[in-house]
Structure formats: C-alpha cells, structure tokens
C-alpha positions as CSV (number, residue, x, y, z in Angstrom):
1,X,2.0,19.7,-10.1
2,X,-1.3,17.9,-10.1
3,X,-3.2,21.1,-10.6
4,X,-1.0,22.0,-13.6
5,X,-1.5,18.5,-15.0
6,X,-5.3,19.0,-14.8
7,X,-5.0,22.2,-16.7
8,X,-3.2,20.4,-19.5
9,X,-5.7,17.6,-19.4
10,X,-8.5,20.1,-20.1
11,X,-6.6,21.2,-23.3
12,X,-6.3,17.6,-24.5
13,X,-9.4,15.6,-23.7
14,X,-11.6,17.6,-26.1
15,X,-9.2,17.3,-29.0
16,X,-10.7,15.3,-31.9
17,X,-8.7,12.5,-33.5
18,X,-8.1,14.7,-36.6
19,X,-6.9,17.7,-34.5
20,X,-4.3,15.5,-32.8
21,X,-3.1,13.8,-35.9
22,X,-2.8,17.1,-37.8
23,X,-1.0,18.8,-35.0
24,X,2.4,20.2,-35.9
25,X,5.4,17.9,-35.3
26,X,8.2,18.8,-33.0
27,X,11.2,20.0,-35.1
28,X,13.3,21.8,-32.5
29,X,16.2,19.5,-32.0
30,X,16.8,20.6,-28.5
31,X,13.2,19.9,-27.6
32,X,13.3,16.5,-29.3
33,X,16.4,15.7,-27.2
34,X,14.7,16.9,-24.0
35,X,11.7,14.7,-24.7
36,X,14.0,11.7,-25.2
37,X,15.8,12.4,-22.0
38,X,12.5,12.9,-20.1
39,X,11.2,9.6,-21.5
40,X,14.2,7.8,-20.0
41,X,13.3,9.4,-16.6
42,X,9.7,8.5,-17.1
43,X,10.6,4.8,-17.5
44,X,12.7,4.9,-14.4
45,X,9.8,6.3,-12.3
46,X,7.0,4.4,-14.0
47,X,6.6,1.5,-11.5
48,X,7.3,3.8,-8.5
49,X,4.5,6.3,-9.4
50,X,5.7,9.1,-7.1
51,X,5.8,12.8,-7.2
52,X,8.7,12.7,-9.7
53,X,6.6,10.7,-12.1
54,X,3.9,13.4,-12.1
55,X,6.5,16.2,-12.7
56,X,8.0,14.3,-15.6
57,X,4.6,13.7,-17.2
58,X,3.7,17.4,-16.8
59,X,7.0,18.6,-18.5
60,X,6.6,16.2,-21.4
61,X,3.0,17.3,-22.0
62,X,3.9,20.9,-21.7
63,X,6.6,20.5,-24.4
64,X,4.3,18.6,-26.6
65,X,1.6,21.2,-26.5
66,X,4.1,24.1,-27.0
67,X,6.5,22.6,-29.5
68,X,4.6,19.9,-31.3
69,X,4.0,16.1,-31.2
70,X,6.8,13.5,-31.4
71,X,7.3,9.8,-30.7
72,X,7.6,10.3,-27.0
73,X,4.3,12.2,-26.8
74,X,2.4,9.0,-26.9
75,X,4.1,7.9,-23.7
76,X,3.3,11.1,-21.7
77,X,-0.3,10.9,-22.9
78,X,-0.6,7.3,-21.8
79,X,1.0,8.2,-18.5
80,X,-1.6,11.0,-18.0
81,X,-4.3,8.5,-18.6
82,X,-3.0,6.5,-15.6
83,X,-3.0,9.6,-13.5
84,X,-6.6,10.3,-14.4
85,X,-7.5,6.6,-13.8
86,X,-6.1,6.8,-10.3
87,X,-8.3,9.9,-9.7
88,X,-11.3,7.8,-10.9
89,X,-11.8,10.1,-13.9
90,X,-12.4,7.1,-16.1
91,X,-13.9,8.8,-19.1
92,X,-11.1,11.3,-19.4
93,X,-8.6,8.5,-18.8
94,X,-10.0,6.4,-21.6
95,X,-10.1,9.4,-24.0
96,X,-6.4,10.4,-23.3
97,X,-5.5,6.7,-23.7
98,X,-7.1,6.6,-27.1
99,X,-5.1,9.7,-28.1
100,X,-1.9,7.9,-27.0
101,X,-2.7,4.9,-29.2
102,X,-3.4,7.2,-32.1
103,X,0.0,8.9,-31.8
104,X,1.7,5.5,-31.4
105,X,0.1,4.4,-34.7
106,X,0.9,7.7,-36.4
107,X,4.6,7.4,-35.6
108,X,4.6,3.6,-36.0
109,X,6.7,3.7,-32.8
110,X,7.4,0.0,-32.2
111,X,9.9,0.9,-29.4
112,X,7.2,2.5,-27.2
113,X,4.4,-0.1,-27.8
114,X,5.2,-2.0,-24.5
115,X,5.0,1.2,-22.5
116,X,1.8,2.6,-24.0
117,X,0.0,-0.8,-24.0
118,X,1.0,-1.4,-20.4
119,X,-0.6,1.9,-19.4
120,X,-3.7,1.6,-21.6
121,X,-4.5,-2.1,-21.6
122,X,-2.8,-3.0,-18.3
123,X,-4.2,-0.2,-16.2
124,X,-7.1,1.9,-17.6
125,X,-9.0,0.0,-20.2
126,X,-10.6,-2.4,-17.8
127,X,-12.5,0.4,-16.1
128,X,-14.5,1.2,-19.3
129,X,-14.5,-2.0,-21.3
130,X,-14.4,-5.7,-20.6
131,X,-10.9,-6.8,-19.6
132,X,-11.0,-9.7,-22.0
133,X,-10.5,-7.1,-24.8
134,X,-7.1,-6.2,-23.2
135,X,-5.7,-9.7,-23.2
136,X,-4.4,-10.0,-26.7
137,X,-2.9,-6.5,-26.8
138,X,-1.0,-7.2,-23.6
139,X,0.3,-10.5,-25.0
140,X,1.4,-8.6,-28.2
141,X,3.1,-5.9,-26.1
142,X,5.0,-8.6,-24.2
143,X,6.2,-10.2,-27.4
144,X,7.2,-6.9,-29.0
145,X,9.0,-5.9,-25.7
146,X,11.0,-9.1,-25.8
147,X,11.9,-8.5,-29.4
148,X,13.0,-4.9,-28.9
149,X,14.9,-5.6,-25.6
150,X,12.5,-3.8,-23.4
151,X,12.5,-6.7,-20.9
152,X,11.1,-5.0,-17.8
153,X,8.0,-3.6,-19.6
154,X,7.6,-6.9,-21.5
155,X,7.4,-8.7,-18.2
156,X,5.0,-6.0,-16.8
157,X,2.7,-6.7,-19.8
158,X,3.1,-10.4,-19.2
159,X,2.0,-10.0,-15.6
160,X,-1.2,-8.1,-16.6
161,X,-1.9,-10.6,-19.3
162,X,-1.9,-13.4,-16.7
163,X,-3.8,-11.3,-14.1
164,X,-6.5,-10.4,-16.6
165,X,-6.9,-14.0,-17.6
166,X,-7.3,-15.0,-14.0
167,X,-9.9,-12.2,-13.3
168,X,-11.9,-12.7,-16.5
169,X,-11.8,-16.5,-16.6
170,X,-10.9,-16.6,-20.2
171,X,-8.5,-19.5,-19.7
172,X,-9.3,-22.8,-18.0
173,X,-7.3,-23.0,-14.7
174,X,-5.1,-25.8,-16.0
175,X,-4.1,-23.8,-19.1
176,X,-3.6,-20.7,-16.9
177,X,-1.4,-22.7,-14.6
178,X,0.8,-23.7,-17.5
179,X,1.1,-20.1,-18.7
180,X,2.0,-19.0,-15.2
181,X,4.7,-21.5,-15.0
182,X,6.2,-20.6,-18.4
183,X,6.1,-16.8,-17.8
184,X,7.3,-17.3,-14.2
185,X,10.4,-19.2,-15.3
186,X,11.1,-16.6,-17.9
187,X,10.9,-13.8,-15.3
188,X,13.5,-15.7,-13.2
189,X,15.7,-16.2,-16.3
190,X,15.7,-12.5,-17.1
191,X,16.1,-11.5,-13.4
192,X,12.7,-9.8,-13.3
193,X,12.1,-10.9,-9.7
194,X,9.6,-8.1,-8.9
195,X,7.1,-9.4,-11.4
196,X,7.9,-13.0,-10.5
197,X,7.1,-12.4,-6.8
198,X,3.9,-10.5,-7.8
199,X,2.9,-13.5,-9.9
200,X,3.3,-16.0,-7.1
201,X,0.0,-15.2,-5.3
202,X,-2.0,-15.8,-8.5
203,X,0.0,-19.0,-9.3
204,X,-0.6,-20.4,-5.8
205,X,-4.3,-19.7,-5.8
206,X,-4.7,-21.3,-9.2
207,X,-2.8,-24.4,-8.0
208,X,-4.8,-24.6,-4.8
209,X,-8.1,-24.3,-6.7
210,X,-7.1,-27.0,-9.1
211,X,-6.3,-29.4,-6.2
212,X,-9.9,-28.8,-4.9
213,X,-9.3,-30.3,-1.5
214,X,-12.0,-28.2,0.0
215,X,-9.5,-26.3,2.2
216,X,-7.6,-23.1,1.4
217,X,-4.0,-24.4,1.6
218,X,-2.4,-21.0,1.9
219,X,-4.7,-20.1,4.8
220,X,-4.4,-23.2,7.0
221,X,-0.6,-23.1,7.1
222,X,0.3,-25.9,4.7
223,X,1.5,-23.6,1.9
224,X,4.8,-22.9,3.6
225,X,6.4,-21.2,0.6
226,X,3.6,-18.6,0.2
227,X,3.5,-18.1,4.0
228,X,7.3,-17.5,3.9
229,X,6.9,-14.9,1.1
230,X,4.2,-13.1,2.9
231,X,6.1,-12.9,6.2
232,X,9.3,-11.8,4.4
233,X,7.4,-9.1,2.5
234,X,6.0,-7.7,5.7
235,X,9.4,-7.9,7.5
236,X,11.1,-6.1,4.6
237,X,8.4,-3.5,4.5
238,X,7.4,-4.6,1.0
239,X,3.9,-3.5,1.4
240,X,3.0,-3.8,-2.3
241,X,3.8,-7.5,-2.4
242,X,2.2,-8.2,0.9
243,X,-1.0,-6.5,-0.3
244,X,-1.0,-8.7,-3.4
245,X,-0.8,-11.7,-1.1
246,X,-3.8,-10.4,0.9
247,X,-5.9,-9.7,-2.2
248,X,-5.6,-13.1,-3.7
249,X,-5.6,-14.7,-0.2
250,X,-9.1,-13.1,0.3
251,X,-10.3,-14.5,-3.1
252,X,-9.2,-18.0,-2.2
253,X,-10.6,-17.8,1.4
254,X,-14.0,-16.7,0.2
255,X,-14.2,-19.4,-2.5
256,X,-13.4,-22.0,0.2
257,X,-16.0,-20.5,2.5
258,X,-13.6,-19.3,5.2
259,X,-15.2,-15.9,5.6
260,X,-13.5,-14.9,8.8
261,X,-10.1,-15.5,7.3
262,X,-11.2,-13.6,4.1
263,X,-12.1,-10.5,6.1
264,X,-8.9,-10.8,8.1
265,X,-7.0,-10.6,4.8
266,X,-9.1,-7.5,3.9
267,X,-8.3,-5.8,7.2
268,X,-4.6,-6.6,6.9
269,X,-4.6,-5.2,3.4
270,X,-6.2,-2.0,4.6
271,X,-3.5,-1.7,7.3
272,X,-0.7,-2.2,4.8
273,X,-2.4,0.1,2.3
274,X,-1.7,3.1,4.5
275,X,2.0,2.8,3.7
276,X,1.7,3.1,-0.1
277,X,0.3,5.7,-2.5
278,X,-0.9,3.6,-5.3
279,X,-3.3,0.7,-4.7
280,X,-4.5,-1.6,-7.5
281,X,-8.1,-2.7,-7.3
282,X,-8.0,-5.1,-10.3
283,X,-11.0,-3.3,-12.0
284,X,-13.3,-3.8,-9.0
285,X,-12.4,-7.5,-8.3
286,X,-10.9,-6.5,-4.9
287,X,-13.9,-4.6,-3.8
288,X,-16.2,-7.3,-5.1
289,X,-14.6,-10.0,-3.0
290,X,-14.3,-7.6,-0.1
291,X,-18.1,-7.0,-0.3
292,X,-18.9,-10.7,-0.6
293,X,-16.8,-11.5,2.4
294,X,-18.3,-8.8,4.5
295,X,-21.9,-9.9,3.5
296,X,-21.1,-13.5,4.4
297,X,-19.7,-12.4,7.8
298,X,-22.8,-10.3,8.4
299,X,-25.0,-13.4,7.6
300,X,-22.9,-15.6,9.8
301,X,-22.5,-13.3,12.8
302,X,-25.5,-10.9,12.7
303,X,-23.1,-8.1,13.4
304,X,-24.2,-4.9,11.8
305,X,-20.6,-3.6,11.3
306,X,-20.1,-6.0,8.5
307,X,-23.1,-4.6,6.6
308,X,-21.5,-1.1,6.9
309,X,-18.2,-2.5,5.5
310,X,-20.0,-4.3,2.7
311,X,-21.9,-1.1,1.7
312,X,-18.6,0.8,1.5
313,X,-17.1,-1.9,-0.8
314,X,-20.2,-1.8,-3.0
315,X,-20.0,1.9,-3.1
316,X,-16.4,1.7,-4.3
317,X,-17.5,-0.6,-7.2
318,X,-20.3,1.8,-8.1
319,X,-17.8,4.6,-8.4
C-alpha cells in the first residue's frame, strides 16, 4: 500500500494551486457516497495510524484522482501529508498539506476543518515553519469542532494547541497552567479521557516548574498521582501514554539538573517505543532534550558512550 501511495504522491506534489482548484469535481453519486463512507472509516482509524489507515487514504486519493475532487478530498490529502511527515519527507508533506487547505477553502467545508487542521497544524507544519504559527489555527479548529459536534477532533486540536504553547513558550507558565486546567476539565466533561491523560504530563511539569523548589517532584517520588499514572500505563501496556510521561519527565529532569534521571527516562522511552509504530518527536524537542541530557552525562561521567548517544540525537534533529 505504501508503494502505491508514493506513486499517487508523485502525481500530486507537482500540481500547481490553479491546477488543483480547476480540477473536475466529483459528480458520480456512487463515488461521492464511497468517499463519504471512506471518510467515516478514516476518522475511526486516524488516531490509531495502522495499516488500515494507509489503505483508506490510498483508496480516497485514487478515487479523487480518477473521478474528481470533493469535500472529502481535503481529508485524504491532509492524511497523506501526515504519512509523508512520518517518512521525514517534510517538503512534500508541507506541499500536500497546502493543497488540503486549498480544497478546504474551495469547498468552504466547515465540518472538516477540525480534521484537516489537526493534520496540518497539529502534525506537519512545525517541521517547516515555527510552531507558534500553528497555535491560532489549532485554537480555531478546537472552537469549530466544538460548534459542529466533532468533539474528539476538537479535543485533539486542543491538546496540540496546549503542547505547542508549552514547546514554543508563547504563554507564561501561569497562563498555560490556567489553560491546561480549563481544557483538562472540559476533556473530562466530554469523556475524552485519552487526551486528558496525554495532557497530564504537560500539566504536571508546568505545575512543578512554577513551584520552583529546585527538585523535580515527579522524579523524586513526591508526585504520587503522576507516578501512579505512569505505572498504570505500563501495567496496561499503554505504551503511548507511558512514552509521553517519559518525554516530559526527561524535560523536567534536565531542567532541574538530574541528568542521570533524564537519560533513564530516555532509555525507558526507547524501550517502550519498540512496541508502537508511530512516535511523536514534538518537532525536534524530544531529540533536543535527549541530546542535552546525553551531553551533560558525558561531561559528568567522562564516558564516551554518552557522546555517541548525543551525536545520534543531534543527527535526528538535523534530519
């Protein structure tokens, strides 16, 4: 499937804006119905990102190229941009994402804004442009998703809005903490517990940094709630949540100067990462703090192995 997707990608990335906007529109009612059905399946597989997701994206793109563009075409294009981003083909990913936005605007498709924006501004845009440029679109996608009843994607956009604010430092920590509390409570209210749990590591690191005790609370065993969530995630084989905990645990540990603990989090994350297909790097933040932690350990211990690990992390950022 991936090989077939790449063949379709070649047909799309060289399209000019005018060529896309002037493409024939899909008029075959059976094909329109098929695209609508596939879009439903796409949404169901979006967060899982497995083989079925790739197959659905391929079929939607194939129908678009053969029978013409329609509202749902913007969703399969934005989905392709994610696939390309995971393959580190960032230029092609950005271009396909731009085409998705163009179709979204052409059809004035309000119902798909949350999906397309989550793909483009929540996943790919930060690899080619500063992530602060994604913050307002993500907030807008959250608001529109709540208005249209697309609660799950609204909360996904909310999560990336908050994560991008944390990474970019666009909000003071106190203001970010307030936003985390408001959105977190709303996630609980609407039973979007996946995003609520993913938010907890960020929320706790922000709270701990605001306390400024000089010690990383999560890491010295005083943050019992976070410790409980981490242990439970590992016990329940929820590798994705456990990895989130390790990512932000490393950030906190490095900031507080506990470099040994920071690299322990990195190593634990690598161990857990073998169990999942898709790993988020937060636009290089993860590799950046990995590299800093390894360099600090190299300076502290004079062990050459940390230099090798740091070089690998730096290489990941370069690519």
